[in-house]
N, C-alpha and C positions, 0 to 999 in steps of 0.2 A: 504493499499500499503506499509506503514511503516513496518507492520508485514511481509508482503510477501517479502520485501527487505532484511530482516535481514538474516544473514548467515544460520541459521537453515532452512529457507524456501528456499533460494537460488536464488531468483528473484532479484538480486542486482540492476539491471538497473532501477527498480521501484523508487529507492531512489531519482532520479533525478527529479521526478514529484510528489513525495509523499506529499510534502508541498504545492503544488498548490492549492488543494481543501480548505485548511485553509486560504490561501491568498485570494482566491476568496471570501470565507465567511467573512473575515475581510473587504473586499472592500464593501460588501453589507449590513453587519450587523453594525449598528451604536450604538446599545444598548450594553454597556460594560458588563452588567451582563449576558445577553444572549450569547454574544461572550465567556465570561469566561466559561459558562457552556458547550458550544459546544466544546471549546478548552480542557476542562477537560475531556469531554467524549472521545475526539480523543486520549489524552494522556493516558487515562485509557485502551482503547483498544489496543494501542501500547505496554504498559507495561504488560497488562494480556496476550496478544498473544505472547510475547517473553520471559516472565519470569515466566510463569505458574509453571514451573518445581520446584520452591521453595516449592511448596505445598508437594512434596515428602519428604522434611525434616521437614517442620512444616506448618500446615495450617494457624494457627494464624499469623505466620511470614509472610507468602506469602500475606496474605490479607493486613496485615499492610504495608509491603514494597511496594506492587503494588498501594495502595491508597495514601501512603505518597509521593512516587515518582511522581505519576501523578499530584498531587497538586504542587509539586516543579517545575515540567516541565511547568505547566500552568502559573506560575508567569511571566516568560520572555515573553510569548505569550500575556498575558494580558497587560504588559508593552508596547509591541509593538503596540497593538491595541490603547491603550491610547494616545501614541505619534502620531500615524497615525491620530486618530480622532482630536487631538489638534493642530498639527502642519503640517498635510498633508501627502500625500503618499510618498513622497521622504524621509522625516525625519523618517516617520514610518518604512519604509524598512531598512534604515540605522540602526535604533534602534533595529530592529529584529536580525540583525547580531551581533551588539554590545551586546545586552542582552543575547542572546543564548550562545555566546562564553564565556561571562563572567560567565553565569550560569554553563556551563561545567567546566570552570577553578575552580570555587568554589567547585563543586561537586567532583572533583578529588582530592581536598586538604583539606578535613575536615573529621570529625569522621564519617560522614554518606556518605561517598564516595561509589558511585555506577557507575562504569565505563562502564558497559556492554552496556548501551544505549547511550554512546557517539557516536554522528553521525559518525564520522570518522572510528569508528570500524565496520561499515557496510561493509567495503572493506576487511575484514580479510581473506575472501576466494579468494579475487581478489588482491593478493599482487603485481602482475605484473602491476597493474594500479597505485600503490601508492608507488613506490620505492623512491619518493621524500619525504616521511615521515622522512627520515633521516635528513632533513633540517627543516621541519615544525612541525614534530611531528603529532599526530593524529588530532590536531586542525586544521591542514591544510586541511585535508579531511572534517571536519565539515564545514569550510568555503567554500569549493568547493561544497558541496551539497546545502548549503544555497544560494550561488550565482546563481547556475544553476536553482534552482527552482524559485528564484526572476525573473530571466531573462525570463523564460518560462511563468511566470505569466504576466510579462509585454508585451510579445509577444501576448498572448492570448487577453490582454486588447485591443491591437491595431487591433484585428480581423485578424491577420496574414498579415497585410499590410506593416509592417516595415522590409524591406530587411536588413537594417543596424542592427537592433535588432536581426533578425534571424542569421545573420553572426556572431555577438557577442556571441550569445548563443551557436552556434555550436563550436566556438573557445574555449570559457570557458569550454565546455564539453570535447572536444577532446585534447586540447593542454597539459593538465596535464598528459593524458595517453601517448601521445607521448614523453613528458618529462620523464616519468617513464622508458620507454624503452631506452632513452638516458643515464640515470643515470645507469641503469643496463641492458645492451643489451641482456641479456640471455645467458651468458657464460655457457659452459657445467659444470655440477656439478662435484666436485672432486670425484674420485673413491674410495677414502680411506674410510674405515668403522670404526665405533666406537662402542665398546661394552658398554652397559649401564646396570646397575643393579638398580632395584627399590625395596626398602625394605618397606614393609607394616606391621606395628605392628599387631599382631593378637588379637585385642581387639575391643570390641564393644564401639564406642565413645559415644553412648547414655547411656550406664550403667556402663562402667568400667573406662573411662578415667577421668571423672569428678564426684566427689562425692558430690551430692547435698543433702544428707540426713542430 
């Protein structure tokens, strides 16, 4: 579902339930090693399904990037499972939000930065949903995704019996979209045109730009 939700696949709505299977797994699986391996597999599928195109530039680089990023993404999930096992469901779910947003912040501000899979970027083709990014940045979208998935997970755990939880989930899902239309109500685009010139040097970057001899 994470792969299907990403912009190149186009099923954006899936992002609001894409984390639910992992949350259900964490609720059932108490062995930390097994959960780590399941989470690692999930992150690997997500990375491979959305960043396979690196292979067109370098096969070794693609394999290295996909495996390394999968491991990095599994760390906050493993931390969440550890907190949940030790301190209970509530603390675990809070830690998931804290750990994942911290991971994304670090991942955007170090030498191994890889922003393509920041959760908030999933709405890059649905900009009319997230005009409030001007206040929160892309991390606001990541928080929105995590909260919605957590609420749906909790609603499933109640077997659909909690009306209050259902109302909260619908509110958290729809209110940001409504706010987005308030922030930018869809004013007509200006009719002015701009001429843009793009200059591409006629060189082969693999053999001419860098001399590795």
